[in-house]
N, C-alpha and C positions, 0 to 999 in steps of 0.2 A: 643569432641566439633568439629560439621563440619565445615569445611571453604567452604562457596560458592564464585564463584566470576560471574559477569556477566556482556556483553557489548551488545551493540548495533551496530548494520552491516547493510549495505546496504544503500538506500535511506531512509532518514529521515522520521516518521511521526508521525503525532501528537496523542497523546499517549503512547508513546516511553516513557516519564518521567512520566506520571504513571503507567508501568509495571515496570519501575525501581525502582520507590518509593515503588511497592507493594511485590517483590521481596525482597527487604532489611529487610522492617518491619515484615513481613512474618516470613523470616527467623530470624530476632532477635525474633520474640514471641518466634518461636522454640528454642530458645536455642544459636543459630548459629551466627560466626561471617559471614560477607556479604562484599563484594571488588567488586568495582567499576574498569573496565578496558577500557581505554580512547580509543579514535581512532579505536575502532571495533581491526577488528583480525591484523592488524596492531602494535597497542599498546598490543595485545598480545603477538604476538613475540618479542618485547619490553621490556617486564616484566613493562609494566606501571600500578600497582596495586594501588589502594587506599584504606583505608578503610572506609564503610561506615555503620552510623549509623544512628538513625532514626532522628537524627535533622537532617543529613546531607542531605536529602534526603526532608525536609518541603520544603514549598514554590514552590515546582515543578509541582506538578500535572496540575496547571492551563496553564503550558506553552508548546507552539509547540516544535519539533525537540526534541533534547536528548541532555542535559546535559555533559553527558559520551563522546558524537562526535561519528564521523562515520568516517571511511576514507577505500577508494580503498585500496587493499594491493595484487599485483600479484607476491610478494615473497609468499604468503600462498597457493597458487595456487600449490605451487613445493611441492615437498614430504618434501625436505629439512624447507624450511619454518613452515610446519608443526613440522615437529620434534623440529623444535626451539620453537613455541609454545606450545606443551605438554613440553618441557624441562622449561619452564617459571612456568608452572602452579605444577607440582610437587617441582620445587623447592622452590615454595612459600606456597607449604604445600594446596595448594587449592584440595580439596576433589571433586566438582563437578563443571561445567561450564552451564550457561544459556546463553542461545543466541536469543535477541531479534532481528526480520528481516525477512525479504521474501525469494525470493527462492532460490537467491545465497546467502545469509548468513546461509541459512540451508542446505544446499550443504554443507559449511564449518564445520556446529555441526555435519553433518554425517562422514566426513572423521575423525575427533577427535574422533568422537564414534569409528572409527571401529579400530582405535588405541589403543581402549579398555580405554579412559578415560570418567568417567559417562559427559553426556550432556545433556541437555535439552532446547528444542525450543521452541520460544514463537512466535506466526503467527502474522507479522508485515507488512504490505505495504499496501500502496491505492490502488496499482492493483488490491487485491483482487483475484489473480490467482493462489492463493498457496492452493494445495492439502490438505483435514484433518483438513479443518474448513469451515465453512460456510460464515463466515465475518472476516476479518482481520483490526490489529487496523490500524486505518487512515483512514478509507473507507468512516465512516460517516461523519468527516470532510471535507474532500476533493469532497464528493457528494456536502454537504450543500454550500462549495464552490464555485461552479462549478454553484450549481444550484441560488445561487444570483448574480452571473454574468449573467447568462441569463436572470433572473428576469430585470435587471439593462437595459442590451441592448435591450429589449423589447420596453423599455421606449424610447428610443432614435433612436429605428427603426421605431415606432411609429409617431414619431415625424418628421423624414425625411421619411419616405416611404422605408425603406431599408431593407434586410435582411442580416442576419450576418452567417457566418459558425464558427462556435465557436468550438476549438479543445480544446479536454479536455487530460490530461496524462491517462499511462494506460500500457504501453508498447505494448505488443500484446495481452491485452485482453480488450474485449470491452466492461465489467462490467459499469464502469464508464460514458462511454459513454451512453451506453444504460438507465440505471438508474437515468442519468439527464435528457437524449431526455424525458424520460413516465412523470418525475417529472415537468420537465418544460414546459412542452405542445409544445413541437419543432413539424415541420413541418414532420422533417423527421432528421433517423439518418445512419451514416455508421460507420460500425464496422470490425473485422478483422476475427471476425467467418462468415460473411456472404458478397458474391460476391459486390461490389460495380460498382452498373450503374448509370455514371455520368449523362446521357439522363434523365434517370428517376427521379433524386432528382431534375435534370431542371424542367424536364414536373411536378413534386409536386408542386416547386417554383411557377412556370408558373399559374396553376390551382387556389393556393392561391392568388395568383394575382389577376388573372380574376375576383375571388368569391368577391373580395373590400377587402381582409386584408391588413393592412394597415406596418405589418409588418410580416417576415417569420423569424423561427431559424432552422438551420441545425446542429446539434451537430456530431461531427466527431471525434471518435478514432484517438491519435498518430500513431497506428500501423495500420488503415489500409488501403488499398491499394491505396486510395487518401487521403492523407491528407488535411485539409483545404487549404492549401497554392496550390497542386495541384488541388484540384478543380477547385479553382479560376483561374486558371490558363488553365484548361481545357476548363470554361467555354468561355474565354476569345479567348483563339486558336483555338474554334471551332464554334465560334460566337452564343453557346448558349443562347436562349432569357429564364430569369427566372420572367423578368419583372421587379424583384427589382434591384437600384443597391446592389451590393455586395459590404461585408465589410469585413474580417477576423482579428479575434479573436484569439490567441492559451494562452490558458492561462497559461500552460507554470509551472513551480515550484509553482506560487503563492497559487496552492493546496496544497501543501506540507508541507508549511509555517505558518498555520492557527491556533490559540490557539483552541486546543481540545475539542469538543460536550461533553454535560453529557454522551450519548451515550460509545464515544473512551473511557473515561477517566473508567466508570466503565466497559468496557469488559476487558481493560487493567487492571485494579485492578484484577478483576476477574483469567485472565491469570496467572498474574503472581503472583497469589497465587497457582493458580494450579499448574506451574512449581513447586515449593516449596516441594508442596504435593508430587509430584512423585519423590525428591529425599529422603522425609520420609518413601517412601515405597518403594524405590530403585530400580524404574524402569525409566530406562536411554535406552537413544538414539529414544526421542518420542518429535514429536510436539504437544504441548499443542494447542487445538484450541477452538473454538466453535461449538457444531454442535446439530439441532434440540432442542435447548435453554438448552443444557446442554454441561460443561465443558469435551472435550474428547480426549484423547490421541491417536495419530497416529504413528505408526512407520516411523521414517525417510528416509529408505530404501523405503516407500511406497511412501513419497513426494518428492523427489530430482529429478529431471531432468525431472516433470511432470508439466504442467498445468491445473487448475480445467476448465471446460468447464462451458460455461456458459448457463442459459434455455433460447432455442431459439423461446422457447413461448413466450416470455417478448419481443423479436424483433417483433414476430407477433403481441401481443397487443399495441407496439408501432406505427406501420401503422395502426392499426384500429383507434386508437385513436388521430391520426394527423389531 
C-alpha cells in the first residue's frame, strides 16, 4: 500500500481545498493512505503529518484558502532544511509527496525530487504565471472578484463622475489585470509586460471625459512600473489633467480569499486526481497542469525559475475595446 503525503505552500488560492480533497479521495479509491502536512514546508520539516480519510475532507470543497495551512519557511531554502524534510518523509514511511502551489512551491518540489524522492506538483496560484499550464487553480475566482469590484466601482464612479485606478494582484505577471480590464470594460490597463506611459494613460482618461463618460476605470497590475499609487502621485505631481477626480482602490488579498468558483473547483479536482495518477504510473518530478483542454505533465526542471508569458495580442485587444 502506497502512503502519499500532500501539502499546500505559498500564497493561498481558492480551490486548494478542492485539490486536497481530490488527492485524498482519489488515493483512497486506489487503496492508498494519504496524509496531510500542515503549514507547508515548515510542517514538513517538523513532521506535522496527519492521516486524512475520505470523510476528513468532507465539506471543504466550497471553502477558500487551504485547511492544511501554508507558511513561509526560510529553513527549507537551505540544504540542511531540505534534508530534514526528506528525513521526516522517510521516517514516516511516505512513498510520495504532492505539492500544491505556485512558482516558489514548485521550486521546493524540484529540490526534493533532486534528492531522489518521488514528488508531483499541482499548479495553484492566482497569478497564473506558472509554466506548464494554461490556467492555475485560483485564477478564475480571483478574476471574478476583481471583476465584481470593477462593476461596483463603475456604479459609484458614475454617481460622482470619478475615475478609479484599480490595482489587482499578480506579482510580476499582468494576466489578472489584463483579463479584468477586458472583461470589465476598462478604459486602459497597465501591466509589467508593457512599458507604462503615464501621459498616455492621462490622455486616454481625458478623452473619455471629453466624450462625456461619467466614469473611468484603469486596471493596474501590482507589478507594473507604475502601480496605482505611483500613477496617482505622478498625475498629481505633474499636474496631468485627466478630467476625472481620481481615486485609488487596491484589491490586494481580497482576491485570494474568495469562495472558489465552479471552474476552480473542477480544475482543482481534476489536477488533484491527475497527480495521483502520476504516482500510479510512477511518473515523478513533474507538474500537473491544464494544457489545451487536457491534463498534462511537465518536468519540474522545465518549470522552475521561469515565468509564463502572456499573449500580448490580448493587450492590443484591450486597447481596441477601451
